[in-house]
N, C-alpha and C positions, 0 to 999 in steps of 0.2 A: 626572446625571453629565455633566461637560463632554465627556468622550470620546464618549459615546453621541450627544450633540447634534451634535458635529462630524461624526460618521460619518453621521448622518441628512442633514446638508447635502451630504455627499460621495456619498451612495448612488447617485444617478443617474449620476455620473461613473464610479464603480467598477463599476456594473452595465454600463455601455457597454463598459468594458474587458473584463469577463467575457464578454459576448456576442460580442465580436470574437474572443476566444480560442476560444469555442465554435464559431464559424463556420469557424475555421481550425485544426482539431485536428492534432496531430503525435504520432507514435508513438515510444515508447522514447527513444533518444538523438537522434532527428531533430527535436528541438525548436528548430530554428534560428530560425524566425520569432518564436516565443514568447520565446525567450531574448533576442533582439535588442530586442524591445519592452520587456521587463522591464529590461534594462540601460539603455536610453534613458530610461525613466521614472525609474529610480533616480538617473540623472545629473541629470535635470530637477529632481528633488526636492531636490537638493543633498547627496546622500550624500557622506561624506568619502572613500569609496573604492568603486569598482565594478569587480569583476573577473569576466571571463567565462572559459569553458573549464575550469572546475573540475568534475571528473567528466565530462569530454568536453564537455558542453553546459550544465553548470550555471552559475548566476550567483550571486555573493555581493556584498552591499552592506553597508557599514559606516557606522553612524550613532553619532557620539559625543554624549554628553549635555552639558548645560551645564557639567558638571565630570566628571572621570573619577577623582577622588581615591579612590573606593571600590575601584578596580581590578577591578570586576566586569565580566564579559563574558557576555552572554546570547545564545544562538542561537535564532532563530525560523525554522522550516522549512515550506515549502509545496512540493507537487509540481506539475509542469507538463504531464506527458504524458497522452495520450488512449489509447483502446482500439481495436483493429483490428476494428470491427464497424460495421454499417450503421445509421444513425439512422432512426427511424420517427416522430419527433414531429410533423413537418410545421410546426414553429414558424418564424417569420420569421428567427430567428437559427440555424436548424438547420445542421448541418455541410455545407459545400460540397465536402468531400472524400469520395469514395467509399470505403467500408469503413474509415472512421476517424470516431470519435465521442468526445466528452467525456462518457462514460457513467458516470463515477465522481466527477464534480464537481471535478476538478483545476483546471478553468478558474475555478471559484469560489474554491478555495483560493489560487490564484495572485493573483487579483484582490483578495481580502481582505488578503493579506499586503502587496501593493502599497499598498493603502489605509492600512494601519497604518504602513508605511514613510513615506508622504507625511506623515501626521500627526506621527510621531516626528521626522522631519527638520524639520518646521515648529516644533515646540514644544521639543524636546530637554529636556523636563522630567524628567530623571533623571540620576543620578550614576553613570556607567559607560559601557559601550559595547554597542550592539545590533548583532548580525550577522544580517542577513536572508538566508536560504538558499533559493534556488529550484532545485529538483532535477529532473532528467530521469529517465525510465525507472524509475518506481516499479512500473509494471505488468509485472513479470516480468524487468526488465533489471538490477535491483540498482544503480540510480543512486546510492542513498544510500551504498552500500559504495564505489562509485567515487569519490565526493566525499571520503569519509573516507580512502581510500587515496591520494588526492592531497594529503593532509596538511592538510585544511581546519581541523580542530580545533586543531592546534598552530599553524598559520600565523597564525590570528587569536586564539589564546588563549581559545577558547570554553570556558567552565566548566560551563555548563548548556545544555540544548537542549530546545525545546518544539515539539510538532507538533499538528495539528488535522485532523479529517476530518468532513465533513457526514454526517448520519445520517437517511435517510428514515424516516418513521413517528414520529419524535419531534417534539414541538411546535417550530415555527419559533423559532430563537434560544435554545432550552433547551440545557442542557449535561449531559453524563454522563461519568463516568470511573471507573476502578478501579485500585487499586495492584497491583503484581506482574504476573504473566503476563496479557496482555490479548488480543493477536492471536497466532494459531498459527504455529508453524514450518511451512513449506510445502515439502515434498519431492516429487520426481517420480520415477517409475520406468518402465522399459520391460522387457518380458519377451519374448524371442524364443524360440518353441517350434519345434524342428525334429523332424518326424516322418518318415514315409515315405508319400509321396503315391501315389495310384493311382485306379483306376476305382471310382466310387461303388457299383457293383453287386458289387464284390469287396472289401468292407471287411476281410475276414480276411487279405488280402494286404498290408494297409497298417498303419501306425502313425498313427492318425487324430489329427492335430494339433488339429483343432477340438474333439474330445472332451477331449483333454488340457487345452487352454486353458480349456474350460468348467469342468472340475474345479478348475483353479487359481483361476479367478474366484470360485467359491463358497468354496473352502477358505481363501483369504486373508481372508475376512470373519471367520474365527475368531480372527484376531489381536486384533480389538477385543472379540469376544464371549467368547473362552476363554483368551487369553493375557494381556491387559491387566487390571490391577486395575479392577474396575467403577467405582470412583470417579474414575479418571483420564479425561482427555479425549483421544480418539484417533478419527480418521476414516481409513479406507482405502477409496478409491474407484477402481474400474476405469472409465476414461472412453472407451477406444477398444479395439475388437476387430476386427482386420483380417486376413483370410486372403489367402494368396498366389494363390488362384484364386477367380474369381467364377462359374465354370461350375456348372451344375446337376448335372453327372454326374462331377465330379472331387472326390476327397478331397484337400485341399490339403497340400502338403509343409510349409508354414510358417504360423504365426500370430504376429502381433505384438500384444501387449497394452500399453496405456499407462494410467497413472493417477497419482493423487496421494495423499500421506499427510500428515495434519495432526495435530500434537501440540502440547502446551503444556510438557511436561516432557522434559528431555534423556534421562532413562532410558527414557521411552516411545518417543522417537525412535530410540534404539539398539535397543530391542526390536523395533520395527516393521521396521527394516532387516534385522535378523538373521532374524526369522521369515519375512519375505517371501521371502528368498533360500532358506531351508531348505524352505519349503512348495513353492515353484515347482520347484526342482530335484528334490526328493524325489518329487513326484507325476509329473513328467515321466519320471523314471527308472523308476518303477513300471510305466509303460506302454511302456517301451522307447524313449522319446523323450529329447531333450536340451533343457533350458531354460537360456538365458543371461539373467541378470538384471543390469540396469544401474540403479543407484540413485543419484540425485543430491540432495544436500542444498542447498536453495536458501536462502530467507530463514529466519533463526532466529526463535524465538518473540520477540515484542516484549514487553518487560518494563518496566513503569513503576516508577520509583524512589519509595519511600514518601514521603520528605520533599517532593520536587518534586510528587508527585501531590496531596498535601494542599494545597500552595500553589496549584497549578493550580485545584483545586476551590474554594478560598477566593476566588480571582480570579473564577471563574465565578459564584459566589454574589453577588459585588459587582456583576457586570454584569447578571445576569438574576434574581437573588433566590433561586436554588436551583441545586443540582447533584446530579443523581441518580446512583445506583450503576449503572454500565454492565454489560451482560452480557459474558461471555466471547465472543470472536468467533473462529470457526475459519477465517476468511479470513486472508490474510497481509498484512504491511505492512513495507516495507523501511526504515522509520524505526527498526526494530529495530537496524540496524547503527549508527546514531548513538547510540542508547541503550546500546549495548555500549561505546562510547568515552567517553561522558559521562553523568552523571546528568541526568535530565529526565523529562518526562511527555508523554503524548499524550491528547487529549481529543476527545469527539464533540460536534458542534453540530447541533441539530435542523434538518432540512430540510423538515419538514411532511409533508403527505399527498401524497407523490410516488411515482413508480415507484422500486423498489429500484435501487441502483447496479448497473451492468453489464447493465441492461435497455435495449432499444432505444427505450423511451418515457421514459427518465429525463431530467430536466433539473434543474440546480442552481436552488435557490429564492433569487432575489435579495433576498427579504425577510430572509434570514439574515445579510446583509452587515453591518449595524450591530453586531449582537451579536458576530459573528466578529472583525471589526476591533477592536472594543472590548476583547475578551479579549486579542488580541495586544498591543495598546498597554498595557493594564493589567499584563500580565505584566512588561513592561519597567519601568513606572513604580512598581509595587508591590515588585518584587524589588530595584530599584535606586533607592530614593526620593531625590529631590533634597535636597541638604543645606539 
């Protein structure tokens, strides 16, 4: 396939971009260096329009085909931000910034979409318009929502939108996808328990917030085991337990719990929020304590659209020969916001036998670049074939 051959030629150049991004990771919306390089390269490629500052630090490039008679406009999205963690790979291109690391492969996503943009701007072998979208703050900042809220979809008339993520453990360059709910809604909660502190030798004179909090931690596990339909997908995890005192001989006045809830179905999301509040306040009251529950809905579930998913799988098969059925993923993905605004699909590309994403030993596999770039380019060329 010509696309794959061209990306084999470009692989060393694209890999160099990727490793440069990896050496200089940027967190959330502080993707200023990355965005500047992306915008500069899109200009060099000859994009018809390059706009910065969408969704604070996002970048959009517009590439028109040899003709635009079809009136079709396809959006292709990659994320640019890194994670706030310390890299431990020891690689020559390891992060040069303390407590910042491209541990999720967004450096690879950005580089692959740049490679596809270079090819598409060179060949323009399609009838329509491609909008390449480089998004900040996927890792918890909701950059996808910010770009949509800035009117990106309407401003460029985007009709469909496609995203991609690397997947460790899958063969390099292989693809997998599923229709419907794919990545989970990601909510967070905090529970402040107020008891009555006192001397550890006189527990009968206290309302022990530690005991209350411990009961709450155990009881909210029944949301998944006893409240939710067993065939539904739901995870409730307490990830932080912090007392107001660290002394050996003090029963603390307060305990702060923090955690996350992951669901695929809106009804399960509603159930989790309702029951978490009822359980926490009810248990606290039964001990004579008070619980204040703060529940925040973050990313919605990411839902692939049926028609676009089948098309994305067809393109993947044309690139690699196959496209597997992907598993449900209880992690979050803020491409969900773009799929709420426009039909589209999100696909996984194999990263080989590497550490899992969000691990300090993770690194994007540059051998996946030709397949990933080819998929991006073929999405444009097959969805908007040249007349």
